[in-house]
Each structure stands twice: as C-alpha cells, then as structure tokens.
N, C-alpha and C positions, 0 to 999 in steps of 0.2 A: 504494500500500500504506500501511497505517497506520504511524505513526512508531514505535510501541512493539512492533509484531508483526512476526515474520518467519515466512513460510509454510514449512511442511515440504515441500510439493510445489507445483509450478506446472504449470498446464494451459493451453496456448496453443490456443485454438479460433478464432483470427482467420482469416477466409476460409472458415470452415465454416458450413453452413446446416442448418436444422432437418431431421432430428432429431439431427444429429451432436454439437453442443455439449452437449446434455443427456445424450445417450447416453454420451459420453466422460466427462462429469462423474460419472455414476453408476458407471462402471467404475473410475475413479480413487478415488472414495470407498470403494468396496468393497475396495480394496487397502490402505486406510489403517487405522491403529489409532485407537481413541477418544482424543480429546484433540489429535490432529494437525490441522493447518490446511492448507487447499488454496486457492490463489489461482487464479482463472480469468480469462482475457481472451477476450472474444468480441465480434464485430461484427455478428452476426445479430440483428436487432431482436426476433425471437421468443425469443431466449436469455434475455432479462431475466425474463420471466414464467415460462418453462419451468424455468430453474435455480432460481428462487425457489420455485416450486411443488414441485419435486423435493426441495429442502432441507427445506421444511416437512413434506412427506409422510413423509420419512425421519426427521424429528426432529432434524436438525442445525441448528446456530446459524449464521445469516448475521451475521458480525461487521461486515462492511462491504459496501456495494454503491454504486458510483458510476459515472457516465457522463462521458466526456470525448470530445466529438465523436461519432463512431460507435462508439467502444469502450466496452464495458461491463466493469466490473471487479467481481469478487466475492471476498470472503475468507470461507471457510466453515470452521467448526470441527466436526469429526466428533464426534458423541456416541454413547454406547453404545446400541445398539438392543436394548432390553429385551424386545421381542416375541419375539426369537429365542433368548433365554437359557434355559437349562434349570436 
C-alpha cells in the first residue's frame, strides 16, 4: 500500500481465478461511495488486465498497481459515475 493512503475497504481475491476477482471487485465498488478507496490483492494472472480494464471502463482512478511475486496489488479510488446521475 502507499505510504500516504489508507484504503477504506480491502478485497482479498488470493486463490480466486477468472472471473471471480473482477466480479468481486465490481460488487465491492458498487457498494462504495465516490471518493472511497479499495485495495485489492489477487494472484490470478488475468486479474491484472481485467481489474485495470474494469476500473477504466467505470471511470475510477487506479492510484497504484504493483506486483510482488505472484501477487498483484491495486489501490482504486471510486469516482462518481456521471452517466447514471439525473
């Protein structure tokens, strides 16, 4: 995790394989408020591109992404989704 940031929520996807990490990430992001941050740990090689693509498609900011061994770490900041505002 970054030295200056503390995540509002943590999602442990270690041991889960496609499509579970991206599916669970989406569910967790849907529960969160704009401005909150989610840290995700995954070890499925597909999770790196899947979670990155999901975040970009939904318009959320990837504050950090790093790999250590087989573990991929993400820190995502949820942004307000203006497409669904009225």
